[in-house]
PANUPA-9143 format. One record per residue (C-alpha): residue number from 1; z, y, x. Coordinates in Angstrom, 2 decimals. Layout:
BEGIN
+-----+---------+---------+---------+
!   k !      c3 !      c2 !      c1 !
+-----+---------+---------+---------+
! NUM !       Z !       Y !       X !
...
+-----+---------+---------+---------+
//
This chain:
BEGIN
+-----+---------+---------+---------+
!   k !      c3 !      c2 !      c1 !
+-----+---------+---------+---------+
!   1 !   23.48 !   12.50 !    5.82 !
!   2 !   23.05 !   11.61 !    1.91 !
!   3 !   19.50 !   13.03 !    2.28 !
!   4 !   18.34 !   11.36 !    5.52 !
!   5 !   19.24 !    8.12 !    3.59 !
!   6 !   17.31 !    9.25 !    0.71 !
!   7 !   14.45 !    9.95 !    2.72 !
!   8 !   14.76 !    6.74 !    4.49 !
!   9 !   14.54 !    4.88 !    1.14 !
!  10 !   11.55 !    7.00 !    0.46 !
!  11 !    9.84 !    5.99 !    3.46 !
!  12 !   10.11 !    2.16 !    2.47 !
!  13 !    8.90 !    2.77 !   -1.10 !
!  14 !    5.97 !    4.77 !    0.39 !
!  15 !    5.23 !    1.96 !    2.99 !
!  16 !    5.68 !   -0.43 !    0.12 !
!  17 !    3.38 !    1.07 !   -1.76 !
!  18 !    0.69 !    1.63 !    1.03 !
!  19 !    0.93 !   -2.43 !    1.86 !
!  20 !   -0.17 !   -2.72 !   -1.97 !
!  21 !   -2.77 !   -0.53 !   -2.04 !
!  22 !   -4.28 !   -1.94 !    1.21 !
!  23 !   -3.85 !   -5.29 !   -0.46 !
!  24 !   -6.08 !   -4.25 !   -3.54 !
!  25 !   -8.51 !   -2.33 !   -1.55 !
!  26 !   -9.05 !   -5.62 !    0.43 !
!  27 !   -9.48 !   -7.81 !   -2.66 !
!  28 !  -11.98 !   -5.35 !   -4.27 !
!  29 !  -13.96 !   -4.76 !   -1.06 !
!  30 !  -14.19 !   -8.77 !   -0.45 !
!  31 !  -15.32 !   -9.03 !   -4.36 !
!  32 !  -17.99 !   -6.17 !   -3.77 !
!  33 !  -19.35 !   -7.67 !   -0.79 !
!  34 !  -19.51 !  -11.15 !   -2.59 !
!  35 !  -21.31 !   -9.61 !   -5.46 !
!  36 !  -24.14 !   -7.71 !   -3.20 !
!  37 !  -24.99 !  -11.22 !   -1.53 !
+-----+---------+---------+---------+
//
């Protein structure tokens, strides 16, 4: 039971980290496109 809770917490952390990474990639990508134009 405790292990399951830990897995859920880990999953939530990974999800937040993924969202942040995607946001950063999008911002960098937009800046890159603007730079090329």
